[in-house]
Every structure is written in C-alpha cells, then in structure tokens.
N, C-alpha and C positions, 0 to 999 in steps of 0.2 A: 741231899744233893739237888740243886735246883735244875729242873728240866726245861730247856729252852725249846720253844716251838720252832719247827723247821721253816726256813725262809720260803715264802710262797711266790706266786706269780707277780704280786704287787711289788715285792722287793726286787725281783728281776727287772721289772720295768723301771723302777726308780734308779737302779744301778746303770741300766742302759741309758737313761736320760742324763744322769750326772756325768757319766764318762763321755757320752756323745757331745754334751754341751761344752765340756773341757777340750774336746778334740775337734770342735766345729771348723777351725781353720784348715786342719788337715783334710777334712772331709768335703770342703766346699768345692774343690776341683773335681772330686769324685761325683758330686751331684751335678756339676756343670756338664760332664760327659753324658749323664742320663738326659738332662734337659734338652740338649741339642739333638741327640739321637731320636728322642720321642717327638720333638717338634717337627723333624723331617718326616717321620712316618705319618703323624696326625695331619699335617698340612697337605701332603700329597694324597693320602687316602681320602681325606674329607673332600678335597677338590674333585678327585676322580669320581667319588660317589655323587657329588652335586652335578657334575657334568652328565653322568649317565641318567640321573633322575630328570634333568632338564630336557635331554634329548628324548627320553621316553614320553614325558608329558607333552612335548611340542612336536611329536613325530607326525601327527596329522597336519599341523600347520607347516611343517617343513616340506611335506609333499603337496599339500593343498587338497588332498583327496584321501579316500579310504584305500584305494588301490588304482593302479594304472597299467595299461598295456602299451609297451613301446617297441619300436622297430626302426631299423635304418632304411626300410623300404616301405612304400605304400602297402597297406594290408591286402593280402591276397584273399581269395574266396573263403578258404578255411579259417583264417583269422577273423574275417568278417562274420562268419557263422558263429564262432565262439563268442564274439562280442554281442551278437544278437541274442544268444542263449543266456547271456548275463543281464539282459534287459536293455542293452544298448548303452553307449557312452553318453554322459551328460555334458561333457566338454572335450575339446580336442585342441591340439597344438602342433604346429610345425616350427622347428627351430634350426638355425644354421648360423655360422659366422660369416659376416660379409662387411664390406666397406660401406660406410654411410657418409654422405656429404651434407654439410650445413651451408647453404648458399649465402645466407646473410653474413656469417663470420668467415666464409671461405675456408672452413676447416674440414678435415676428414678424419675418420676414426674407424678402426676395426671394432665391430660391435656384434653381439649375439642377438640376432633378430628372432623374436618369438611372436609368431602369429597365433592368436588365441580366439577361439569361438566357444560360446557358452558361458555359464555362470561361474567359471573358474576364477579364484579358488573357492572350494566349498568350505574349507577351514583356513583360518588365518585370513590375511587380506593383502591386497595390493596397496601398499602405503604410498600415497601420492599427495602432492600439493599442486593444485587445490584437491581437497579430499574427494569431491565428486568426480574427478577426472577418471578414477578407476572404474566408474560406472558408465561414463559418457563417451569414452574414447571409441567404443565400438559403434554407437549410433551416430556420432558426429564425425566418424572416419578420420581419426587423428592418431598420434603416437604418444606413448609415454616413454620418456628418455631418462636414462640413469642420471640421478641428481649430481653426482660428482663430475660426470662428463659435461653437464650443462654449466657447472661452475668453472671447470677448466677451460672450456671453449667459449665461454661467455654467451651461451645460448639462452634466449629469453622465450617465455611463453608466447605462442603465436608465430615464432620463427618456423622455417620449413626444414624438414629432413628428407633427403633423397636417398632411397634404397633401391638400387637397380634402376628400373624404369618408372618407379612410383615416387611421387613427391607428396608428403603429408604434412599438415600443420602439427607443431608440438603443443599438445593440450595439457600436459602435466609433467612434473618431474617425479621420477620413480625412486623412492627411498629404499624400498625392499619388496621382494616378491618371492613366493614359494618356488623352490627349484633352482634358485640362483645361489651360487657359492661365492664367498668373499674372495677367494684366491682367483678363481676363473674370471669373476666379474672385474677384477683389477686389470686383467689382460684384455678381455673382450666384454665390456660392460653391456648390460641388457637394454634393448629397446623393444617395447611391446606395441604391436599393431594389430588391427583386425585381421582375422584369418583369411578373409575373402580377398585381401590384396596380395597374398603370397604368389599366386600364379602370375599376377600382373608385373611383379618385379623382374621376371625373366631370369632369376638366379638359380632355378632348379635345373641344372644341366649335368652332363656327364662328368663324373668325378666329384661333384658337390656332395659334401657330407651333410645329409639331412637326417634329422631325427623326428619321428612321428610319435606323438604321445596321445593316448586316449584315456580320459579320466573318468572314474566311477565313484559315485557316492552310495555306499551301502553300509550304514552304521551297524546293522544287525548281522551282517555276514560273518561266517566263520572263516576268517582270513587265512588261518593256518591250513585248514582243510582245502580251501580254494587254491591256495598256492601249491599244495601237494598234488592236487588233481589236474589243474589247468596248466601250470608252468611247464611240465615235461612235453605236453602237446604243442605248446607255443614254441618251445625250443626247436622242435622239428621244422617249424615254419619261419625260423630266423626272427622270432619275436620273443618277448619276455614279459612276465607278469611281476610287478613289484607291489608289495603292500606297504603301508606306512610303517608297519612293525618291522618288516625285513629291512627297510631303509634305515630305520633307527638302529637296528642291530648292526648293520654294516658300518654306520657311523661310529657306533660304540666300539666296534672291533678296531676301526681305524685309529681311534684315540686311545684304545687300550694299548696299541703298539707304542704310541707316544708315551703313555703312562708307564710302560715297562722301563723306559730310560729313566724316568723320574724315580720309579721304584728301585732301580739299581743304585741311584744316588742315595736313596733312603737306606738301602741295605748297607752301603759303605759307611754312612753316618752312624747307623746303629752298631755296626761291627767295630768302628772306631770307639764308640761309647763303651762297648763291652770290653775292649782292650783297656780303656781308661779305668773302668771299674775294677777289672781283675788286677791290673798293676798297682793301683793305688791301695786297694784293700789288702793285697799281698804284703806290701811294705808296712801298711798300718797295723795289720795283725801281728807281723813279726815284732813290732815294737811293743805290742801288748802282751807278749808271751810271759814276760816276767810278772806282769800284773795278774795274769791268769794263774800262774804258779802261786802267787801270794794268796789269791782267793781260795785256792785249793788247800793251802796251809791253814787257812782260817775256817775250813770246813765245807766250803762250797763243792758240790760234786761237778763232774765234767759236763753234765747236761746243762746245769745252771750257768756255768761260765760260757758255754757255747751259745745259749739262748740270749745272754746279755748282748753279745756282739751281733747275733743274727737279727735281733729286734732293732738294734741300731741301724743296721744295713737296710732292713725292710722299711723302716720309717723314713730313712733318707731316700730310698727308692720311691716311696709314696709321694713325698714332697717333690722330688725330681719329676715324677710322672705327671703330677698336677701342673707344675710350672711348665713342663715341656708341652703338655696338651694345650694349655692356655696360649703359649707362644705359637704353637702350630695353628691354632684357630686364627690368630692374628696374621700369621704368614700367608694363609690361604686367601686372605682378602686381596693380596697383590697378584695372584695368579691370573685373574681375568685381564688385568692391565698388561701383564707380561705376555699373555697369549692373544692380545687383541689382534684381530685380522686372521687368526689361524683357526678359530673355532666356528662351527656352523650355527651356534646359537649364543644368545646372551645368557651366560650362566648365572642362575640365581644362587647366591651363597647362603646356605642354611647350616645350622649346627647339626652335624651328624653325631647324635648322642652315642650310638653303639661304638663308633670309632673313637670318640673321646674317652669312653669307659675302657675301651681296649687299650688306649694309650696309657692310661693310669695303671691298669693291670700290668701292662708290658714293662713299665718302669719298675714296679715291685719285683716282677719275675726276673727281669734282667739283673737287677741288683742282687737278689738272693742267689740266683743260679751261678752267676760269675764270681760271687764272693764265697760260695761254699767250699771251693777248693782250698783257699788259704784258711778258711774257718775250721776245716776239719782238723787242722793242727792243734787247735785248742782242746780237742777232746782227749788227746794223748800226751798232754804236757804233764810232766812229773812235778810234784811240789818241790822237789830238789832243785828245779831250775830257778827257783827264787834265789838260790845261793850261788849256783854256777851253771854254765851252759851245758845242757845235755841234749844231744841230737838223737832223738828216738824215732825209729821207724818200725812200726809193727805191722803184722799181717792185716790187722783190722783197718789201719789207716790206708794201706795200699788198696784193699778191697773197696773202701769207701771212695777213694780218689778215682778208681776205675769207674765206679757207678756214676760219680759226679761228671766225669769226663764224657761218659756215654750220654748223660742227660744234656750236657752242653751241646754235644754233637747233634743230638736229636732236635734240640731247640733251634740250632742254626739251620738245619736241613728243612724243617717244617716251616719256620719263619720265612726262609728264602723262597720256598714253594708258594707260600701265601702271597708274597710280593710279586714273584716273577711268573707263576702259573705254569711253567713248563719244566719238566724234570730234566730235560737236556741241559738247559741253562743252569738249573739248580745244582746238578752234579758237577758241571764244569766250574762254576764259581766257588762252590764249597770245596771241591777238590783243589782248586788253585790256592785258596786261602790256607788249607791244611798243608799243602806243599810249601807255601811261603813260610809258615810257622816252623815247619820241620827244617827247611834250609837255613833260616835265620838262627834257629837253636843250634844246628850243627856248626855253622860258621862261628858263633859265639863260643861254643865248646872247644872247637879247634884252636881258636884264637887264644883262649886261656891255657889250653894244654901246651901250645907252642911256646908261650911266654914262660911257663913253668920249666919246660925242657931246655929252652935256650935263653935262660934269664941273663941279661947283660950285666954281669957282676962288675964290670969295669966302669959302668956309668956313674955319674955323680949322685949325691944323696937325693936331690929333688927328683931326678928322672927315675931312680930306683924306687923311691917311695910311691911315686905316682902309679907305677906298675904293680907294686905290692898291694896298694889299696884295692886293686881289682880282685884280690884274694882274701880280703879281710873276713873274719867271721861274720856271718849274716850279710855278706855282700849282696848287692843287687845287680851285678854285672849282667847276668843272663836276662833278668827282668827288664832292665833298662834297654839293652840291645834289642830285645824283642819288641818293646813298646816303641822305641825310636824307629826300628826297622819296619815294623808293620804299619805304623803311622805314615812313614815316608813312602812305603810301597803303595798304600791305598791312595794317598794324595797324588803321587806321580802317575799311577795308573789312570786316575780320573783325569789328570791333566793331559796325558798322552791321548786318551780316548776323546776328550773334548776337542783337541786339535785334529784328531782323525775325523770326527764328525764334521767339523767346520771346514776342513780341507776338502772332504768328500763333497760338500755342498757348495764349495767356492766356485766362482765363475771366472774363467780365464778369457782375457780379451787378446786377440791377435790382430795385428795390423792388416793381415791378409784375409781375415774372416769377413764375410758379408754382414751387413747390419740391416738390410732390408730384404725381405722374402716376399715374392709375388706368387700367390697360390692360385690354382684352378685356371691357369692360362690355357685356353682352348688351342687346338692345333692351328686353326686358321687365324688366330691372333698372334701367334708366336713371332712371326717376322716383323709385324708392325710394332709390337711392344718392344722388341729388341732395338728397333730403329729409334723409338722414342727415347730409350736410354742413351743411345749413342749421340743423339741430338743434344741431350742435356750433359754431354761429356761424362757419362757414367759408364763403368765397365759392366759387362755380363760375366760374373764370376762363375756361376754354375747354371746350366740349362739341363734340367733333369726330367726325363720322361716318366710318367706315372701311369701304370696300368692296374686297374682293379680286378680282383679275382677272388674266388673262394676255393677251399680244399674240397675236392669231390671224393677221392679215395686215398687211403693210406695203406700201402703195401697190399693192394688188392681188395681191401675192405671198404665198402661204401660208408660214408660218414653217418648215414641214417642207422646203419647196423651198429656202428660204434657207439652212437648215442644210447641205443637200447641195451647195450651190453654193460651190465652193472659192474662187471669185473674189469672193464677197460681202464687203463691208467692214463689214457690220452686226456690232456687238459681240455675242458669244455670250450675255452676261448678259441682253440685251434679249429674246432668244428663249426663255430658260429661266426667267426670274424671275417669281415670283408677286408682282405689284405690290399694295401697299396704297395705295389712292387715296381721295380725299375730294371733296366738292362744297361750294362756297361762292360768295358773290356779290361778294367783294372780295379784293384782294391783302393780304398781311400784311407786317409790318415787315421780315422777312428776304427779301422778294422785290421785284424791280423788273422792269418790262416791258421786254424786249429788242427784240421785234419782234411784229408782228401786232396784233390788237384783242382786248381782254379782254371776254368775254361774261359778264354777271352771272347771267342767267336766260333760259331758253327755255320756250315754252309750246306748241310744236307738235312734230311727229314728223319734222322735217327733219334733215339731217345734223348731228350734234352737234358743236359746236366745243369741242375740248379744249385746255387749256393745258398745255404740256410744259416741263420744266426744260431749261436749255441743255445739260446733260450728256446727258440723254436724247436730245435732238435730234441732238447730235453723234454719239453711239454708234449711234443707229438710222438715221442718215443721212437725216433728214427735215427739211423746211422748212415754213414757213407755207403752207397750201393742200394739203399731202400728206394722203392718206387713211390711216387706221388702223382696223383692226377688232379689237375686244377680246372675249375670251370671259369673260363675267361669270357664272361658276359655271354654265355650260351654255347661257347665252343670249348670242347674238352681238350686239354693239353697234357700229354703223357710226359713225365719227367723222371729223372733219377737224381738222388742226392749226390752231387759230385764233390761238394766240399762243405765244411762247417767252419763258420767264421766266429771269432770272438769280437763282439761289438761293444765299444765304449759309448753307451747311450748318453752319458753325461756330457759328451762333447757337443758344442753347438754346431752340429752338422746334419745333413740330410741322411739319416741312417735308415736301413731297411732290414726287415726280417728275411725277405726273399730277394735275391738278385739273380737275374738271368743273363746269359751271354748275349752278345750281339748276334743278329741274324734270326731271331725268333719272334719277338713281339713288335717289330717295327710297324706292321700292318694292323695291329690290334687297336680298338678304340682307346684313346689315351688323351691325357692333358699334360701340361708341363708345370714345373716349378722352376722359376728363374730367380736368381739372387744377384744382388748388386751391393755396392758400398757407397753411401752418401757421406759427404764430408762434414755436414752440419745440419742443425735442425731446420734452418730456413730452406735449404735445398731439398730436404726430405718433405717438408710441407708443400712446397711448390710442385714437386714430382707427384706426390699423392693426389693433389687436386687435379692435375692433368690426367693421370691414369684413371681416376674415378669417372671423369667425363668421357674418356675414350673407351675404357674397358670396365663397365660397371659391375661385371660379374667377377672380376679379379679381386681377391682378398689380399690385403697388404699387411704384413706384420713388421712393424718397426722394432727391431731387436733392441734398440737403445731404450725404448719405453719399457719393453719386457724386462730387460736387464735391471732397469731402475726399480721396477716393481719387485723382481726377485731379490734384489739386494736389500730392499726394505724388509722382505719376509725373512731373508737369511740373517739380517741384523737382529730381528726379534728372536729368531732361534738361537743366535749367538748369545743374546742377552740372557735367555732362559738357561742355556747350558752353563754360561759363566756364573750366573747367580747360584745355580745348584752346586756347581763345583766349589765356589767360595764357601757355601754352606758346609760342605764336607771338610774342606780345608780348615775352616775355623774349628770344627770339631776335632780334627787331627792335631791342630796346634794346642788346643786345650788339653788333649790327652798327653801330649809331650810335656807340657808345663806341669801337669799333675804328676806324671811319673817322676820327673826330675825334682820337683818341689818336695814331694814326700820322701825322697831319698836323702834329703839334707839332714833329717833327724838322726840318721845313722852315722853321718860324717862328723857331727858336732863333737862327740867324745874324742875321736881320734885327733881332730884339730886342736882341741883343748889340751889333750895330753902332750901333743907336740909343742904347744906353746909353753906348757909347764916345764918341759924338758929343755927349753931354751931356743926352740925354732922361731925364726923371725916371721912376722906377718907376711912379708914378701915371699918367703919360701913356701908358706902354707898356701898362699894364693897360686903360686906356680904349680905346686903339687896337684891342687884341685883342678886348675886349668888344664894341665896335661891329661889328668884322668878323664875329665869330661870331653876333652878333644878326642881321645881314643874311642870313647863310647859313641860320640857324635859321628865321627868319620866312619867307623865300622858299621854302625846301625844305618845311617843315612845312605852311604854308598851301596850297601847291600840292598836296601829297599829300592833305590833308583834302578840298579841293574836288574833286579827281579821284576820290577814294573815294566822295564824295557822288553823283557821276554814275554810277560803276560800280555802286553799291548800288541806285540807282534802276533801272538796267537789269536787275540780278539780280532785283529785286522783280517787274518786269514779265514777263521772259521765263523765269525759272527757278522762282520761288516763287509766281507768279500772285497776288500780294497787293499791297495798297496799302502804300506806303512812307511812314512818317512819321519823318523823320530825328531822331535824338537830338541834344541839344545838348552831350552829354558830349565828343565829339571836338573841338568848337569851344571849349568852356569849360575842359576839363581836358587832353585829349590835346595839342591845339595848343600852349597855353602851357607844358604840361609838357615837351614835346620841346624847345621853345625854351630853357627854363630848363636842361634837361639839356645841351643843346649849349653854352650859356654856361658852365655849371658845369665841364664837362670841359675846355672850351677855356681858361678862366681858370686852372684847376688846372695845365694844361700850362705856363702862363707863370710860375707862382710859382717854379718851380725856377730859371728864368733870372734872375729879379729878386733872389733871395736870395743868389746867388753872384757873385763878381767876374767880369767879362767874360773876363779872361785864363784863369781856371780852365776856363770852359766852352769857349773856343776851342781849348784844348790837348787836349780830349777827342777821342779818335779816334771813339768811338761815342757819338753823342748821342741 
C-alpha cells in the first residue's frame, strides 16, 4: 500500500493562492475597505507627527529666544530683581493694538504695534525687504510694516506711517516675525518700530491693553528647572515665564485638539472598513463551506482548511495595508494646502516610517481579526456538508467566537484610545457603536420575526416571494441590514456633526448689529467723538463704560493664599486676569439669567450685588451668595454674587464676565467702547481717517474686514471638514457596495431555479427589487434615526451646543442609499436574466 506524504505548508499556500486568484473579484471590494481605512489613519497620523516635529524643531524661532518674561504691566521691583538675577534681559518689547495712518495713501488700519529694543530675535529672523531693513530700522528710526498691508493699501518704501503722535518713514516690508500668528495678524497686522518711540506715541493710557516682553538668550540653561522655580514666583507678581519648549508644547496641544477631530474621522473610516471586511468575508466564507467540506472528504484536516482561507485574508490585508499606506502618504501632501493660514509653521512633510509600518501591520491585523469570526465556521464543518446542508453549532465554536469577540472589542477599545487619547471619549464612542450594532440587530431580528408571524398570505406571488427570500437558507438579511445600517449611521453622524461644527462657527449678520467698534475712548473724548459720528449721519448704537479691576479675595480668601494652596480648584486665570467690566441696568440679547436675582441699580453703600458669567462662576468656584472683593485700581470693592448669567460668547456683541448694577462704578477711572454702523466701505474709510486725526489713541475695529477674514478661515475649516467627511462617506459607500455585491452569489441559484420553473425575467427583477427595497429602507432609515440620536448626544455632551438637525440625511442620504442598494442589487440580477439557466448552473465560480 503506497503511503502518501501529508500535505505541508507549501500545499496550503498553493491552495490559498489558487482559490484566492479565482475569487479575486469577490475580494476586491473587501480590499478596498482596508485601503481607504488605512489611508485615513496613515495620512492623519503622519501629518500630525510632521506637525509636532516641525513645531519642536522651530520652537526657538517661533519665540525668537530661549525664554521670556511677560506681563500686562511694567515690571515692579520684585520682577526686576528676578530678571537681574537671571543676568538681565538682552532684548525687550512693548506691544499693543492701535490705529495707524498712512498720510500718502490717506488710509488707516488697525495694527499690532511692536516696539523692539535689542538684538531680537536671537533665533529665526525678521524677514524683510530689503533684507538689511531688519537691522537698520532701529538706527535709522523707521518702521517695518506688514507686507500684505503695504500691498492692500498701496504703501511704498519711504512713505510715512503715523502711530499716535509719532510719524516714521516706512523702511521695509515685514514678511514674517517671531511672535506673530497668522490668524491674529490677519485682523491686526504687525508694524515694528524702535522701542524708544513708544512713550512719544502717547498711546499708553488708562484702559490700554499693553504687553511687556523681556527676552533672554540662555542656550545652556535648564529651562524645565527654571520654569518650575521661577514661574510660581512671577505668578504672584502678575507676570509669567515662557520657555520656547513650553510654547511649542502649548502649540502642540492646541493642534492636538484639532487632530482629535481628524482622528475621529479616521476612526469612522477604519470602523467602516472593519464592517466591510466582516460582512464581505462572512458571505464569502459561507459560499466556501461546501468547498471546505469537499477538502475534508479528500483528507484535509480542519486546521489545513482553516489556514487556506486565513492566509488568503492575511495576504489581502497585507496588500490592502501597503496600498492604503501609500495612498495615505499621498493624501498627507494635501494637508498643508488645506490648512494654509491655520498653522503656526510651514510644515515639512517627511515620511514617518514607524506610522507607515504601523499602517501595513494594521491592514493585516484588521483583516485577520475581523475575518476570524466567519472563519471559525470552517473548523467545525462536517464532510457531510458536501452532500447536504448541516447546521452545526458546537460548544467549541461558541467558545471560540466568544474569544474572537473579546479580541475584536479589545482591538476597537485600544485602537480608539490610541487615536483619541482620552478614555472618556473612547468609552463614549465605543459604547455608542456597540449600542448601534445591538439596536440594528434587534430591529432586523424583530422585522424578520414579525414577517414570519404575520406573513401576508393573500399577497401576490412576486410580493410573497420577495419576503420569503429574506428567510432563504444561508440568507444574509441580518448581515446586510447591519452593514447598510451601520454604514448609514456612521455617514449620517459624520454629516450631522459636520453641520454642527460649521453652524457653531458660522457668523450671523443682523441689520441692527454694529459694524464699527471704537475702543479705548477716554471719558473726556466721549462727547466730542459722539458728535463726530452725528455730524457724519452715523448712529451711536452702544456706548459702554469699561472699568478695569482684579480679583482680590474669593469668599474671604486672599488670592495670594489661593495661589499657594496646591489643593485649590480655582482656575489660575481668575487670580491673574485683569478684568474689563461694565455696569448697566438690564440684560442684553446674548445673555440669559441662569440663577439668582438681577439687580438693575443700587443707591446705598451695602454689599454690591455683581452678576457673573457661568464660566467665571465655574472657574472661580463661586455660587449665588458667595462674597468677592475686587481691586478697582487701588480701591477695594466688596461684592456678593447676586446672579449668574449664561453668556453666548459667539454672538458679535460686547459681552462681559462681570456686570455691575448702576450706582457703583460711575466715579471709577474708566474708558468707553462706542459702536456704530457705517453703510459702505467709502464711508468707513472717510470716518476712520477723521477719527485717527482727532483721536489718535482710539482703536477702530472694522467688523466688515474682520468678518471677511473670519469667513476665509471658516471657509478653510469647512473645506477640511467636508474633505474628511467625503473621505469617510466614500469608505461607507464602498462597504455598502461590497456587502450587496457579495450577496449576489447566493441569489443566483434561486433566480435560476425560478427561471427554470417558468418565472419571467420581469418577475425575478421585481422580486429582487422588492427584497433590496426592504433591506435598504430598514437599514438606511434605522441608521439615520440612530445617527440623529447620537448627534444630539454629541451636541449636548461634547460640543456643548444646540443641535438643529439638517434635512439632508433624510431627503438626500436616506433615499440615496436606498437607491444605491436597489441599483447594485438589480445590476447583480441582470447577469442571471440575460444568460440561459444551464450556462449559469454549469459555472463553478459564480
């Protein structure tokens, strides 16, 4: 008796290759799901890594020094002693926003005036044209003006710029400077002048927001130790120490928050890819069960049959991971263009090899892990199933499926944590996804049970057959409803969230809202300035008094003691901030009373009731009835929290954290903010020129220019959000196509048998159309409704915003997905109808 050698690993690989090659069309959409999911992860993670690296490398150039000490007030004796102990500053700067006039072009502009003394910057450079202007502007007593402003206002080198009482020649155009941010520079572009001219401008007055910066060059200093030792002391003196490392960390954290949104999109894309893998492999393996049974009849053991298909899946995952990684590397090249104007640095795009390797490994892991559940079925297939259908469920298969399910759950949890970095969000999103799967499964099960129980026996043949198809042996009703429902849910949630983000950032314009704001109006200028507006036929919409003050005590505790108390939960900004407050007798449109009693006016010297914003109350840990003492420019004012207001800070209005009743602050040193509305650009330009001549200290914000800038930025944000949303939507559509396309191979035999028995092509089409209609409507409608609920929860708990649902998912997405399901399903049936039944039945691979 001839003894045959047992098939080895080489035979298993050959079988996997041959079978996979024959089934490549069925597996192509499976691989597409992997490719797009991996591309999303690799592109977003690679770009985030490049952004962090660039910020770290250029942190010194971003600040221009190793560290700086800054304050809103001139340094007192203690701060001066600290700076002397550090060897003294090597450069200093005074900066503030002010109007600047250009006599030659008769133009005016709100600009960020920066008075610099010393060899600043120590790192990086002032990029100017001509190049030597960055060195000569101090000795030649001239100004460096923002290049974009010069272009917009047609300013030439040698023209004059008037800032307050000082007029200087424009010696160079400023292309970039350390310490300037793209967003703020769009609103108030920088102009750099010698430090010695700042006092001569006459713009340092009561209410003016001035920042004092002292720069240090200390390349060998231990900046972390210095920050830990000196910063707490400076905090007590209302000053702050910033190192270039801490600045880059803050920038990194700021863009980490932006990255979380992109990572959420990557999470959705990957999850959709996983759904696509699971659904397509589930149906694919179901079709291969007879082939597995035949292999076992021929002597293959269960492990060999299992490995054949596991190797197939792993190899497809490897190819998908490689292609997805390469596509992700290409995609990340577009990010700097999409984010232009929103980033603090020009990001250098490099290939992040660890992330690329991770992307490839993730493709293999996703494929194998989400294919294991259906693959387990091959281990317990009886050879008898080659002859007839045997539905076997063993204890071993149940145990294996439980272990695989735990593995999938663990993968989703830890992968989500790797993306989002916060357990609160991880548990929320993973819990939401599990709930969605459970609800969709429950709805599909109830739907099938309801049809079984209340089957419409009186319906015609076509309608009855379409319902019966949902219960055919080896049907994919649950699989397809889950795939369609989850895909629709994720796409709809992303769409609702996209709208929520864009609506939250949108700008509303009202005919009654002011479009010109006049800041820092001194009390003795108030009457003359209002008269100037009246002469120009312009209204005074708001005339708001501003009084500056600091918090001195909270509920009897001095702020110095609170600073030293490491257990205190009072937010640091409450203790250090100089508040701009006002007094009035009524609430405004952007405010609603949350708790307490609003006091309009007081006429005695009792404890003053102050109204605080809800964010102030939360950060100061105070409630209605708690006492606060304020230092009003040297005078202590005892108050009690009389009410707490909810303030909509997004509204274009003059909102305040602290509002006092009338009868308290009228005699305190103060300045005014006056608003008006100009009809057109010509009137605005004429008024600004007049006001700059008469009141050089008054800063003018033209909201039309600000709105234009903000709309550009919001347009870029909208482009990013829509781009990433489209990315995930495309993944979802491919998943739906894959799920429906792979299901056609199970419908062919039924359609062929119906034709053999005499059914007409039109009847078969109607049967399939009705079946796909049921699946599409139930899956898509369930997904949209569940996404509506999830988006409402996101609005409440994550975005803290009112949610007004868009009709697009109901009017476009829902019917669109139903039509897509119908189109793909019917296209599957055309091949059966156009060919003779015998030809189709003879095909080994359908």
